[in-house]
N, C-alpha and C positions, 0 to 999 in steps of 0.2 A: 460880740454877736451875732450881728449884722454885716461884720468885715468879709467881702468876698475876694478881697488881695492879700499877699502874701504867701506863708507860708505855715501847716501847722504839723509839727512833731507827731510821728507815731505815738507817743505816749499823751497826747492832749487830746489828739484823736480819740484812742481807747478809755481813757478815764471819762469823756464828756460821753461813752456810747454806752458806758455801765452807770452811770448816771440817770441817762435820758431813760434806762430800759430800769433800774429799779424806782424808779418814779412811774412810770408806765403801770407796772406790775402791784406798784400802792397803790394806786388811781384805781385801775381793776379791780383790786383786791376790797375796796374801798366801796364801790359800784356794787359789787356783787353782796355786799354785808351789808347795805343799805340802802337800796334802791330796787323796785321792781318794774315789771311795764316796759314803757317807753323811753323811760328812763334812769335805764340799766346798767347803760354804757356812756353816760352822759360825763361824769368825771375824766373818761379813757378820752372822749373825744375831745373835752377844754384842753387835755392834758397835747395831745397829738396835733391840735392846731397850734399851741406857745410853744409847743418844740421845732415846728416845723423848719423856718427860717434859719434858725440857731443849726440846726440839722443838716441842711445845707450847705450854708456856709463853712461849718467846718469840714465834711467831705469833701469842698471845693477845695479848699485853702489844702487839707491833706494829700489832695492829689497833685498839686501845683509843689510841693514840698517833691512828691518822687517827679517832677519833670511835666506833668502831664493835663493835659486841660482840663479846668474842672467840669466841662460840658460831659464828659464821661461819665460824670454820675447823675445826669438827666432819668434813667430808667428809676433810681431809686425817688427823685423828685415824684418821676409820673404814680409810681407806684402810691408813694404818700397822700398823693393827692388825689387818686382813685379811694383809696380806704380812709381817709376822711369824706368823702362823697359819699359812698355806703353806708360808712356809719351814720351820716347826718341825714341820708335818705328817709327814716320815720319820723323825723322833726318836722319834714318839708312834705309831706303824705307825697312825695317822691317816689318809685320804683325803678332807682336806677338800673335793674337789669332790661328792664321793660325800654330804657330810652337807649340802651348802648344796644338792647338785640331788640327789636320790637318785633317781629315775628319767633316767637322761641322755639318752634318748631322748624327753623329752617339749620341743616344739619350741616350746609354749608359755611354759614355763620358762624354757629357753635364750631365748628372744626378750624377757622379762621383765629377764630378769639383763643381758642387751646394753644395752637402755634404762637400766635403772637405773645402768650403767656409765656412757653415755654423758652423762647428766643428772649426777652426780658428776663426770666430768670437764670441764663445760661451768661447775658451781659452783666448781670446784677453779681455773678462770682466772680466773671472777672476783675469786677472791679473791687470786689471784697478782697481778691488778690493782692491789687494792686492797693489799698490800705494796708497791706502787711509790708510791703516792700520799704527799703531804708530809704532815709533822704539822700537827696544828693548833694553832695558834698561842697561842689561851689556852687557859685550865686548862679541862677537861673532865671529864666525871664519872668520867673514872680518875685524875685528878693534873695535875697543873701538867705543864706540857711540858717535856721533856727538852733539846730543840733550843733557843726561847725563853724558855725561864725564864716566872717569874710574869707574866703579862699581866693587866692590870685593864680589866675593860670601862668606859670613861669616860660611855657612852649611861645609865646604870643608874641 
């Protein structure tokens, strides 16, 4: 759950993603059915906080399985933390947008934020494509393949 070393197969990653999406949707539906006002998204916030580190961990291991650094998933982590901060802002009486953009009427700041969001979206799409790729068959610097086992390079 909090293991950032090693490798995760595609099936482990996508089953985890499916599980977390189902849990998040259930929490959101419960919130809509039973809560009103500032407590509306409380269950979703709790679920988001609980699944943050396991999500980072499994994404890191999935990238390791494809032979890539887990740091390539940093845009996902940044977006998740930003999402959690936005969701928590009503509970701590903080306007997150005013903190990020103190002068809301500043067109340059807004343009920079939009450009950064676009770049983050493109990078997240690239990482998404990376999670779809097959495992490296051979042992890489992150360990042996969980799919293929230990395959020795016969040409060394």
